[in-house]
N, C-alpha and C positions, 0 to 999 in steps of 0.2 A: 148356382152352377155347381158348387162343390157338393151340394146335396144330391144333385142328379148324377154326378160322377160316382159318388159313393154308392148310390142305389144300383147303378149299372155294374159297378165292380162286384157288388154282392151277388147280383143275378148271374153274372158270368161265372163267378166262383162256384156257385151252387150248381150251375149247369155242368161245369167241368167235373165237379164232384159226383154228380149223378151218373154222367157218362162213364167216368172211371169206375164207379161202383158196379154198373151194369156189365162193363167189359170184364171186370174182375170175376163177376159171377159166371159170365160166359166161359172165360178161360178155365176156371176151376171146375165148372160143371162139365165141360167137354173133356177135361182130363180124367174125370171119374166115370164118364159114360162112353168110353171108346171113341172120343173125338166128337161126340154129339152133345151140344149144349142144350139144356132144357130149362127154361125160365117160366115157371108156372104153366107148363103145358105148351109153351111156344118155343119153337126151335129156329134160331137164326142159322142160316146156311150161306156159305160162300160158293158162288157158281164157279166151277173149275173149267168149263169149256163153253163153246158157242153152239152146242148141239140143240139148244132150245131157242136160238135166235129166230125171230126178233122179239119173242115173248120176254126173254131176259138174256143177258150176255155175260161173257166171262168177266169176273171181277165184281159183279153185282151182288148185293146182299138181299136174300129172299127170306121171308118169314113163313115157316110151316107150322102146322098144329098137330098135336097128337091125334091119332085116329082112335076114336072111341068105339065105332061100329064099322067093321069091315063091310057089312052088307050095304052101307050107305055109299060106298065107292061105286062109281060108274064110269063109262067111257067118257072121255073129255076132261076128267079130273087129272090134275098134275100131282104126282106123288114123288116122295123121296124114299129110296130103298137101298139096301145093300146088294151089291152085285160083284161079280168077278170080271175084271178087265185086265188082260195081259198077265194073268196069274196072280193078280193082287185083288184083295177085297177092298172095295172102295164104295163111296156113296154116289148115287146117281139120281138125278131128278128128271123124269120124263113124263110125257102125257100117256094116260091109259087109252089104248085104241080098242081093246077088247077085254071082256071079263070071262074067265073060264071057271066053271063049277065042276069039281071032280070029287065025287063021293063026300060032299059036305065041306070040302076045302075050296078055297077060291084062289085062283092065280090070275095075274094081270099081265096082259101083253102090252108092252109100252114101246114108244118110239119118240125120238126127239123131233120137235117141230122143224128143225133144220135138216133132218135126215130123211132119206127117201125109202129106207127099209126099216122094219121093226127090229127091236133089240133081239139078239140071238137067244137070250134066256129070259123067261118070264119072271116077273116079280112075285115071289111067294109071300104068303101072308106073314110068315115068321120073319121075313126080311124087311117088312115095311117100317119106316121111321116116322113119316108124317105126311100130311097133305098140305099142298101150297095154299096159302090164304090169299093169293093174288096181290100180295104186298111185296114190293121190291124197292131197294134204294140203290141207285146206279153208282158204281165205283166204290161203295163202302166196304164191299167184301175184301178188297185188297188191304184196306186199312185194318180190318178185323184180323186178317191173317198176320199182318205185321205186328199187331198188338199181342198176338199169341206167342211171338218169339220173346226171348229174354230181353233183348235190346229194346224191342218195341214196348214190352210191358214196363220196363223201367222209365222210358221216355214219356210214354203216354199215360201211364197209370201211377207209378210210384212218385215221379217228380211232380205232377200236378197236385196229387193229394198232399205231398209234403208242403208245397207252396200254399195250398189252401189252409192247412192247419197253422202255418206260420202267419198267414194273413189274419186268421181268426184269433191267434195269440196276440197279434199286434192290436187288434180291435179291443180285446179284453184288457190289455195294459192301458190303452187310451181311455177306456171306460173307467178304470180304477183311478187314473190321474184326474179325470174330470170329476169323479165322485169326491175326491179329496179337496177339490178347489172350494173356496168359500162361496156362499150363495151370492148371486149378483146384486140382490137388494142390500145385503149386509155390506158387501164390498162398496156399493154406492154410498151407503151411510158413512163408512169409514173415509172414503174419498171426500165427502162433503165436510166432515169434521176437520180433516187435514187442510182442506181449502180455506175454511173459515179461520182456522188458527193462523195460517200463513197470511191471510188478509189482515187480521188484527195485528200481527207482528209487524207487517209492512206499514200499517197505518201509524202505529206507535213510533216506528223508526222515522216515518215521514214527518211527524210532528217534531220530533227531536231535531231532525235535520233542518226544519224551518226555523226553529228557535236558534239553533247554532248559526244559521245563515244570517238571522236578524242581528245576533250579537256580533257576528263577524263583520257585518256591514257598517256598524257604528264606527269602529276605529278606522275602517277604510274610508268612510265619508270624512271624518275629521282629518285624516291624513291627506285626503285629496284637497280639503279646504286649506290646510297649512301649505301644501305644495303650491296651490294657486297664489296664496299670499306671498310666499317666498319668490315666486316667479315675478310678481308685480314689483316687489322690492328690488329684485335683481335688475329688472328693466330700468327702474328709476335710477339705480346706482350706475348702470351702464350709460344712461343718457347724461347724468351729471359728469361722469368721468370723460365722456366724449366732449362735452362742452369745455371742460377744463383743458383737455388736450388740444382742442381747437384754439382756445384763447392763447395757450402757450405757443402753439405753432404760429399764430398770427403775429405774436410779439417777436418771436425769433425771426420771422420773415422781415418784419419792419426793421428790427435791429440790423439784420444782414443788409437790408437796403441802405440804411444810414451809413453803416461801415463802408459799404462799397462806394457810395457817393463821396465820402470823405477821402477814401484812397484815390479816387479818380481826380478829385481836386488837387490833392497833394502831388499826384503824378503830373498833372497839368502845370502846376506852379514850377515844379522841378524842371520840366521840359522848357518852359518859358525862360527860366533863369539860364539854362544851358544854351538856349538859342541866343540870348542877349550876350552871354560871354563869348560865344562863337563870333557874333557880329562885331563886337568890340575888338576881338583879336584880328579879325579880317581887316577892320579899318586901320588898326595899327600897322598891319602888314602892308597895306596899300600905301600908307604914309611913308613907310620905310622904303618901299620900292620907288616912290616918287622922288624922295630925297636922293636915292642912289642914282636915279636917272639924271637928276639935275646935276649932281656932281660929275657924272660921266660926260654930260654935255659941256660943262665948263672945262673939263680936261681936254676935250677934243678941240676947243677953240684955241 
């Protein structure tokens, strides 16, 4: 795709350059030849009116050719000649309707295809510019007239040519840069050497890493074994301590039970003694009351 775009850009650039070159020749040639451009015998002309319509119209570009033999001209040919219109000497392109021979000189009666009457003045041999080649390009005459102005010449000629040369300079610089680049085959060899060196370096580093890992794994394994042994010992110690604590707890519970039973028995004995004392005191009180009653009855008799 890039190659196609590059070729297309080159073709367009050369087309623009060729057109600019031709227009430059036309402009300078017309400036040196009273406004009539001549390129290797061919004369590009811009149609200034619709007098020849529909053969060609105002704004069209027509191509005329220098006349080598006046005797070859005949009625029906379209010629371009100098004439005077409204007091000004201008170029005119009309069709020959009649040829006049006067004492060895030839004059041409002309008329526009869109006109109903002949031109007021004939076209004299000395005023002829060229004969139409029946080639026309519609609308291009306006563009040609614009290019003949200073503004048009700069936009359509100077600017495109400057861009073209800048483009060619860019291509030249790119070509120089590419020429200084190393050959792809050599570059590939260098890349292959670098790749192999990197692979060898990584391989050596890999072996070193494996050895280091093996060495590092030994203390790790022994440490893991020691940790497992310590864990088993800790479990055993915990079980033994648990058994000791359990035995001590059972003894303490048994002792507490015994102490509680003894206290209960002591409390029961004390309560029994208190109850016995209370009963004895009550009996003594009853005896006293009975004695007092007996004495009271005796006194009442």
